[in-house]
C-alpha positions, 0 to 999 in steps of 0.5 A: 500499499502506498500513499502519498499525504499532502497537509492541506489548507482545503481540499476538495473532489469532484466528479463531472463539476460537482463536489464529492467531497470537501476537508478545510484543514487536515491531510488530503491522501492519495492511496494506492493498493498493490497485489500483496496488501492485506488487513496489516497493510491497511491497519498499518498505514491508517494508523500511521496516517492519524498519527502523523504529526506534521502538524504545528504546536505552540512552538512551531514544531510539527507534534500535532497530527490532524486528530491533535487539530481537529483536521480532517482527510479526504481520501482519494483512491489512486492507482497510479502510485504503482505507475512504473516507468523503469522501461520506455515512456508509458507507464506499467500499471502492473504493480496495481492491484485489481478493482476487485482486490483494492477496493474492498481494501480501499474501504476498509483504510476509510473505515478506520481512519473515520474510527480516530478521524471526525470527518473523512471525506472520499472521492469515488473509487475508480473514477475520473475526479479532479481533486483541488487542494492548497497545499500547507507548508508545502508538507508532502509525505510518501509512505509505502507499507513494504518499506515497515516489515513490521506490518505484515 
């Protein structure tokens, strides 16, 4: 499981010019699923993201999580995080899980995040979406559950 997380002042996701998800201060999470992902990877990723300390405390240090600042999450599925351009110019997506594998894990990730974060908005899985965000900082973090051997 891979995620690109951006600390945002605001973010929205739209389909056909209609906003389907919006948050103010919080994290925009672009989430990709690969073939070997399982419940352990989902739990690790959800816990890591909701606990990630990227918001400033009173001393200006990144010491608070999205939960600590009562922020929101905007979670958008993004199979292109598994795009491989090592050969040629067109990305190969063979490492991205099929919809049948990825969608239930994506849904589980969202469900777990909702246990900790009061506002979790989503895009529509497998749909072309327009995502608009104001990256705050900018702060952008990349996570890969396979880099953490303890999640399996």
